N, C-alpha and C positions, 0 to 999 in steps of 0.2 A: 395298843400297838397298831400302827398302820400296816396294811397288807404289803407283802413283799413278793418278789419273784425269785424262786429257788430252782436252779437247774441241777439235776443229778445225772452225771455222766458215768455210765457203767451200771445203770439201773437194772439191766438184764441179768445181773449176777444172781445166782441162786441164794446166796446168803446176804450180800450187801443190799440188794434191791428190797426184799421184804423187810430186812432189818431197818432200813431207812424209812420205809413206809410206816412201820410201827411207830417210830418217833414223830414223824410228820403228822400222822393221823391223831396221835395222842396229844399233840400240841394245840390246845384249844385257842391260844392267842393268835394262831395263824389264820383264823377265819377270814375268808376273802382273798387269801394269798394264792398265787399261781405256783403249782408244782409241775415242772416240766421234766419228764423222764426221757433220757437219751441212752441209746445203745446201738451198736452196729449190727447186733443180732436181732433182726426184725421179729422173728417168732418169739424169742424170749421177751422182748420188749412188749409185744402185744399182750402176752400172758400176764406180765407184771402190771401192765396198765389196767387190764380188766380187774385184777385183784385190788389195785389201788382204788378204783372207782367203787367197787363193792365196799371196801373198808370205809371209804369216805362217806358213803351213803348211810351205812349202818351206824357209824359213830356220830354222824351229824356234824362233822368238823367244819364243813363249808369251804373246803379247798376247791380250787379250779384245777382239775387234772388234765394235763396235756402230754403228748409224747411225740417223739420224732427220732429218726435215725440220723438226722443232719444237725450236728451240734451248732453250726453257725446259724441255723434258723432258730435255735433255742436261746442263744446267748443275748441278743439285744434286750436292753433294759433289765438284765438280771441284777439282783442285789447280792446273791450268793450262788456260788458254783461249787458243788461237791463232786470230787473225783475218786473213783476206785476202778482203775483200768489196768489191763495187762494183755499181752498178745499170747493167745493159746497157752494160757497160764500153766496148766499141769504138764502139757506136752513138752514145752521148752524148759520148764523147771526141772523135769526129769533129766534132760540132757545136761543142764547146769550142774547136776549132782553126779551123773554117771561119768562124764568126761574127766573131771578132776580126780575121781576115784581111780580111773584107769591109770593115772600117772602117780598114784600112791599118796594123794592128798587126803587127809582124814578130816573132811568137813562133816559136821553132824546133820546139817539140814540143807544148806546150799541155796537159801532164799535171800538173805539180807547181808550176810557176811561171808568172808572167804571168797574163793573164785566164783562160786555160784552167785553170790551177792553182787560182785562186780559185773558179771554177765547180765544179770537181771537189771541192774541199773543202766547199763549201756543201751538196753532196749527201751526202758520205760522213761528215762529222762527226756529224750527227744519228743515223745508223745505228750508229756505234760507241758513241755515248753511250747509245743505247737498250740496246745489249748490256751496257754497264757498269751500267745501272740494274738489269737482270735479274741480273747478277752480284752486285750489292750486296744483292739480296734472297735469291738462291739459293746463292751460293758466295762470300761476302764476303772470304774469306781467299785466294782463288785469285789467281794471277798472270796478267795479260793480256799476251800477246806479240803485238804488232801488226805486220803486214806491209802493211796497206792504205795507199794513198797518198791525198793528199800527207802523207807520214810526219810531218814536224815539226809541221804544223798540227793533225793528228789527235792527236798525242801531247800538244800543249799543251792541247787541249780536255779530254783525259782528266785531265791534271794539275790543271786549274783547276776542272773541273765534275764530278769523280768522286772517290770515296775508294778506288778500286781500285788496287792496285799494278800498275804497267805498265812496259813497255819497248817501244821500237820497233826493229825490225831491218831491215837492208838489206845487201846484199852489195857495195855500191859500193866500199868501201875494199879489199876482197879483189880486186876487178877492177883497181883502181889499183895494188895491190901486184903483181899478175900482169903488168901492162903494164910496170911498172918493171923487174921481173925479166927480162922479154923483152929490154928495151933493154940490160940489164946482161949478157945471155947466161947467165942463171942460172934455176933453178927457183924459183917463188914460195914454196915451202915452206922454201927455204934462206935467205930474208931476213926480217928483222923490220922492220916499219914502225910508226911512231906517227903517227896522223893526228887532226886536230881541225877542227871547223867546224860547219856545219849540213848537214842531209841533202842529198845530191846537190851540195853545194858544200863538200867536205871536202878539207883540205890536208895532204899528207904532210910532216910536220915533221922526220922523222928516218928514215934508212934504215941498217940495220946488217946485217952478216953474223951469222946466228943463232949460229954456232958460235964465232967469234972475237970478236964484238962490234965489228969494224972498221966505222968510219964510211964508208959507201959513197956518200954524197952527192957528194963530189968526183969520184969515178969516174963516177957517173951523169950529172953535168953534162957531163963530157967526152964520154961516149958519146952523149948526146942531141944535143949540138952537132954531132956528126959524122954524124947521121942525114940521109938524103935528105929534102928537104922533102915529098916525096910518099910517105914511108914509111907502109906500112899495118900497123897494130898488130893485136893480138889481137881488138879489137872494131871494127876499121875505121880509116879515116883519123882523125887527131886534131889537125888544125892549130890549133884553138882551145885545146885543153889545152896544147899545146906553146908557143903564144904567151903564154898566161897564166903558164906556168911561167917563161918568160924575163923577163916584165915584173914578176912578183911574187916570184920567187925560190923558190917551192915548187910541187911537182906537185899539181894539183887532180884530184879524181876524183869520180864514176866515169868518165864519157865526155863527149865533146863535146856531144851532144844534151841531156844532163841538166844539166851546168853551164851550158850555153847558155840554159836556161830563165830564168836569173836575170840575164842580161847583155844590155843594150840593143844592143850591137854584135855579138852572137854570130852573127847572120844573115850578116854579112860573111864569116865563115869557114865556117859550117855550111850556109848557105842556109836557106830556110824552106818546104821542101817537105812538112814534117810527117811523121807516123808512116806507115809503109807498111802500111795496114790490109788491103790485098788479100793481101800476103805473109803477114801474121799470120793471116788467116782460112784461107788454104791450109794453113799449118803446123798450125793448130788441127784442121782436118778430118782431115789425115793422121795426126796424133797420136792423135785419138780412135779412128780405125780400128785403130791399133796397140794401144791400150789394150783395145779390145773383144776382139781376138785373144788378148791376154795373159790377160785376165780369163776367157775361155772355155777357156783351156788349149791353144789351137791354135798358139801361138807361145811360144818360150822367153822367160823374163823378162829375158834379156840381162844388163845390168849393174845392174839395179834392186836386187839384193841385195848388191852389192859396192862400188858407187861412190856416195859421198855426194852430196847435192844442192849443197853449197857454202854452204848456210844454216846458222845456228848455234842455231836454236830448241831442238833436242833436246840440244845440248851444255849450254845454259843450264838446261834442265829437270833434267838429270842432276846438274849442279853444285849447284843449289839443293836438290833432293830428297836428294842424297847428301852434302850439306854439304862440298863440295870447294872448295878455293881455286883456281878455274879463271880463266884469262885470256880475255877476249873482245876480239877485234880492234876491234870498233866496235859501240856501242849508241847509241840515241837516248833521252836522259833529260833531265830538268830540269837546267840548268847548275849552280846552287848552288856556284859557285866553280871548276868544272872548267876553264873558260876565264876568266881573271881580268878581261879587258876586254870581256866580254859580260854582259848582265843575268842575275840569278839565275834569273828565270823563263823564260829562253830555253830552247828545246829544242835541245840541241847533240848532235853525234855525236862520241864520244870512246871510247877503250878503257876497259875496266872489269874489276874483280875481281868474280867471281860465287861465292857460297857460300850456305850455309843462312841467312846473315844478309840475303841479297838481292843486289841489283846496285848496286855503287858505282862511279860514273864516276871515272876517274883524273884527278888534277890535271895539266893540260897547260900551265898558265901563261898567258902573254900571247901572243895572236896578233900578228903584225906589223900595223902600223897600217892599211895598205891592205887587207889580207885581213880584218881585223876590221871595217872599214867596209863591205865587201861583205856580210859575214855579218850585221852589225847591221841593215842595211836589211831583210833577210829576217825577222829577229826582229820588227821593227816590223810587217811585213805579217802574220806569224803572229798577233800579238795582235788586229789589226783583223779578220782573217778569222775567227778563233774567235768573237769577239763577234758578228759578222754572222751566222755560221751558227747560233749558239746562240739568238739572240734574233730572228732574221729581220729584221735591221736593214739596210735598203737603204743608208742613209747611211754606215754603217761599211764596207759592201762597196764603195761608191764611193770612200771614202777609201783603202781597200786598193789599188784600181786607180790612184788619183791619185798614190800614193807609189811605185808599182811602177816600177822603172827601164825595163821593157819598154814601158810605156805613155807615149806622147809627145803625146797630144792629150786635152784635157778633153772636147771635144765627142764624140770617139770613145768615151771612157770611159763617158760618160753613155748614149749610144745602145746600145753593145754590152752594157752591164750590163742595161739594160731588156730587150733582146732575149734575152739568156741567161736572165734570170729568167722571161720569158714562155715560152720554148721548153721550159725544164726545170720549169715550174710543177707538173706532177704529182708531182715528186720534192722539192719545196720548200714543204711546207705552212706552215712558219713565216713565209714571205714572203707568203702569200696567205690570211691569216686572215679 
């Protein structure tokens, strides 16, 4: 495989940065490739860059490591651009959750669905489209691999308002597969799942033994039915996931809090206490301290050189650059017939074939009617949210809230939208021309 240039925007993130480095450094086929780390936080960027250089040297991967706070300086001649960005992520996310709650809206997480998901998208879509504009000018043939949330809404904006080739990635289906494997008493790597839906509301339609091809869904139904109601899975209790499985016939993923963002009754099973910001902040500070020690050479690299992150961005990069026929468990792409009873422009999450020809989502056929209806509603919200974000259209934003299953009051929708737009005004110039 010939060397390529990979630009990682958001490399200064405490989780995304080191996670990406794991996969880049463990990809021996990338020898001679350029890895350019980009972040607006210079201190974090310098720290992650030092860590990257130590990892590269100890692993002998042979990457050329560069870094810059100026993405336009990084983009020329890029073959792949990976994005994971947000503005003051936890600080603004907390407002996205608190403001709707003040008006009686019972959203369980406030990140990707409900009023919080709308607010998050209004901030992030313009950022990603600005990156796409730079790419159109500086590296028009590069592939954009996006991890930024809300995934499906961002990917639709890219599809409709940019010429850049792109794909959205999420490890939610892998999480679902691992929970299924746990219930079956197997290893996740030993089973094959086929899943389809929209991001964070993806449904496992088929479960097979990887070696024999045996249909494991009958055994899985039997094992799940025998579980204690309070069974704690790999990612915590999942009463909502299990209830949706029994009612709709297929296992949804990734986890209760994420699928619950799209369901008006989710709070009955999950509660609406929101994200644990204090625990996240404590974890972040602890991890940064560990990264500092690793970057300075005072602590061993541990499993950074041997254990993959669980993401598939670098698998996709190697499959495209090396023209391999590789299988991807789940990608977010325009539907175009992958799911036959959802619209062509919908952003769906499906398996894919990846090669030098690009990324082709697999045809998964028709979703069961009830599941298709749940997904269709999110597609409708995708469209309205994208138009609102791109044009600064308050009315479209309000419509997105008024059709959202989580919103049960017109008065609350109007008031919380105005407050969200006012509180986030510095980050929403299109709404305050």
